[in-house]
N, C-alpha and C positions, 0 to 999 in steps of 0.2 A: 504493500500500500504506500509506503514511504517513497518508493521509486516512482510510482504513478503520480503522486502529488508533486514530486520534484520535477518530473517531466512536464506536467501541465504548468508549473510555476515558471519554468524557463520560457515556455511558449507565451504565457500571459505577459511576462515582462517585455519580451520583444514586440509583441502586438501593442502593448502600452506605449513603447517608444515610437512605434509607427503611428499610433493615434495622436500622440503629442506632436509628432512631426507634421501630420496632416493638419492639425488645428492651428499650428503656428505658421505653416506655409513656408518653412525654411528651404524646402526643395522646389518651390515654385509649382506652377500648375501642371507641369509635365513629369514631376518627380515620380509619382506612383506608376505612370506608364513606363518610364525608363526602367525602374526597378523590376516591374513585372516582366517586361520584354527581355531584360538581361538575364533574369532567372530562367525564363521559359526557353530562350534560344541558346543560352550558353551554359548557365549553371546547372540546371536540372538534367540535361543530357549527360553532362560530365558526371554528375552525382549518380545517376542511374547506371552509367557504364561501370564506374568503379565499384559500385555496390553489387550489381548483378554479376560482374565478372568473378566475384568471390563467393557467389551464392550457389545453392544447389538448384539446378535447372528443374528437377522434378518437383521441388517444393514450390517454385514460382509458377509452374504450369500445372500444379496439382489441385487438391481439394479447394483451396482458397479461391482459385479462379472460378471454379464451378459454383461455389456459394455466392460469390460476387455477382456472377452472371444470372443465376437463377433468382436470387433475391431481388435484383433490380427489375427483371422482367416480370416477376410475379407482382411486385409492388405497383409497377406501372399498369398492369392489367387490372388489378383490384381498384386502383384509382379511376381508371376509365369506366369500369362498371359502376362504381359509386357515383361518379360525376354524371353519368347518363341519367340518373334519377334525381340527384341533388341539384345539379346545374343543367337542367334540360334545355335552357335557352342558348347555351353556348354552342358554337360550331365545333365540328369534329377537330379542326386544326387547333382551336383554342384548347380543347381537352387534351390533345396530344402534347402541346407545350406544357400545360399544367402537369400532365402525367410524367413528363421528363423531369419537371421540378421536384416531383415526389420521389424520384428514383435514381437520378444521375448525380453522383457525388463529386465534390471538389477534391479529386484524388491527388492533384499535384500541389496546388498552392497551400493546402492545409493537410492533405493526406500524407505527403512526404515528411513534414515536420512532426506530425502526430506519430507516424510509424517510427521515426528516428528517436524521438525523445520520450515518448510514452510507452511504445511497444518494444523499443530497443533495437530496431533494425529498419533502415529506410527501405530495404528490399521488400518488406512486407506490403508496401503499397503498390508494388509492381503488378501483381495480378489484376488489381482493380484498374490501374492505368491502362494496361494492355487490353482488357475487356472493353473498356469504354471507348478507347480510341480505335481499336481494330474491328470491333464487332458492333457495339451499341450505336456509335455515331452513324455508320452507313445504314444501319437498320432503321433508326428513327427518321433519318432523312427520307428513306423510301416510304415509310408510313405517312410522314407529314406531306410529302409530295402527293401521295394518293388521296389524302383527305382534302387537300386544296383543290385537286382536280375534280373530285366529287362535288365540292361546293361550287366550283366554276360551272359544272354541267347543270346543276340544279338552278343556278342563277340564270343561265342561258335558257333553260326550259321555261322558267317563269317569264322571261323577256319575250321569247318568240313563239312559245306554245308548241314547239316541236318536241318529239320524244327524244330521250337521250340517245337512242340508237340512230336517229336521223341526223344527229349532229356529230360530225367527225371531230375528235379532239386533236388539235394541232400540237398539243404540248407533250404528247407521249414521248416522242423522241427527245425533246428537250429535257424531260424529267430523267430519262435514261442517261443522257449525257451528264446531267448534274450529279447523279449517283456515281457514275464512273469517275467524274472529276473529284468527288469527295473521297473515293477510294485512293486516287492518286495523291491527294493532299494528306491522307492518313499515312501512306507509305513514306511521304516526305516529312512527316512530323518529327521535329527534333527529338522528342522523348521516345518515340517509336524507334528511331534510328539508334539512340543511345542504349535503349533497352535491348534491341536486337543484337547490337555489337557486344554488349555485356554478356548476354546469354551465349553468344557464339564463342567468346573467349572462355567462358566457364565450361562449356561442353567440350571444347578442344584442348583445354589446358594451356592455351596461349597466354603470353604475358607481354607487357610493354617494357622497354628499357627503363631502368629506375628513374633517370631524370625526367623522362616523358611521363611516366606514371605519376611522379610527384607533382608535375605541372597540372595534369588532368585532375588529380585529387584536390589540389589547391583551388582550382577553378570551381570544382563541384562544391567546395566548402562555402562559396558565396551564395549558393542557391537558397538554403533554408532561411538565413537571416534576411535576404532580400525579399523572399516570399512573405515572411511574417510582417516585415515593416510595411510592405505594400498593402498587405491585408489590413493592418491597423489603420493605415491612411485611408483606406476605403470606408472604414467605419466612422471617420470623423464627420462626414457630411451626410450620413444615411438618414433618410426620412421615409420609412416605409408605411404602407397601409393608410394612405390618404383617402378620406371618405369620398372626396370628389371623383376619384378614379372609378368608383362603382364596382370594384373587383375584390373587395375585402374578403368575402366568403370564399372565393376561389383560392386566394393566396393562403388563407387560414387552413383550408382543407389540404392543399398541397403541402404546406409546411408541417401540419400534423402528421400526414402520411410519411413525410421524409424523416422527421425526428422521432416518431414513435413506431409507426407501422413497419417501415423499412428495417430498422434494427430487430424488431420482433420476428419478422419474416426470415431475416438472416439467421436468427437464433434457432427458429424452428427447422429450417433447412439444414443448418450446420449440425444441430444436435440429433435430429431424428432421421434425416435423409442421408447425410454424409457420414455422421458418426464422428465428428471432431472431438478431440480431447478438450479439457477445460481451457488450456492456454490458447489453442488454436481457435476455439469458439469465441473467446474474448476478443481476439484479433479481428475475426469476421464481423462481430457485432459492433465493435468500436469503429471500424472502417465504414460500416453501413450507416453509422450515426453522423458521418461527415455532412456538412451543409451542401446545399444545391450548387452544382457547378456553374461557373460564369458562362459556360458555353450554351446553357439553356437560354439565357438572355440574348446572347449573340444570335442564336438560331431564330428566336422570336423577332428580332429586329430584321434579320435577313429575309424572313418570309412574311413580315408585316402582319403577324397574328399573335395574340396573347402576350403582347409586350409588357403591359402593366402587371399581369400575373407573374410573369417570369421575373421581372425586376423585384417585385415585392417578396416573392418566395426566396430569391437569392439573398435579399437583405435580412429577412426575418430568420431564416435558417442559419445565416452567417453569424448573427448576433447570439442565437440560442444554442448553437451546436456544441461549443466547447463545454458549457455547463452540462449539456445532455451527455456528452462523451465522458465527462468526469463521473457522472452518476453511473454510467455503464461500467466504466473501468473499476470504480470502487465496489460495485456489486460483484464483480468477478474476482476482485483482489483477495 
């Protein structure tokens, strides 16, 4: 228990520094963006490479990966089912975005620090990162594209009175190209590249020359502090759940699913379907308790649907996730 509290204390202190940095404005208006991009494009790939090159490949691609995948997909499906009755006036694409908010975790900016300082090994976040980037992202884009296409067809039907079969959809090929493009972006993602190289070095037993290894390790060391400071800065001007936006119920439901239902689903799958031990089960549940990924908001803006819900869910879960994870970790400690 002392180690868990110590790990969270380290994280809270650095987030606090980031919060004060954001409030005082000492890094200017672009400081958070620069820190986030430096960590994403330079620090995190180096950290994942050095960590995974010394990790057990079978552990990274083993039960934790399956629990992360199954719990996210089940949580999203449950949300979609509940939202169909609780939020009947929302479009399918809005429900898809909110469902992502309930199931896609911030596996990099907060997952890596939590894995390193609370769970004891940054490599523990790798299964979640790999699942979300390589599998979940292309999957949700396909579903979101289909939902938007269905909405477009219904809108056209209402406008011109023709049956859906009489109206040829010109966007089918475009949707296919966007999915293929997303797969290409996934393959070029710096964290996917760093993870893949790390797993390759681990599987083959390769190693870098000592000076080069030390350089990469030093670069990877900037990742977690930069992430947490940027995270703290993002909290400095957060103002979620404005009544005027009219989507409070959506965000509350998505946030509750993310912080309560997702960890519970991960526990059920890990304990009864996969048979994880107590330590591995704690890891799975803590990682499922991570806040909603920023990528959900990015997707909402990109497709112009569910933007308010995505923004509020990210902010609410970001503020509440660390206390929630502390409770989970202490229950297992």
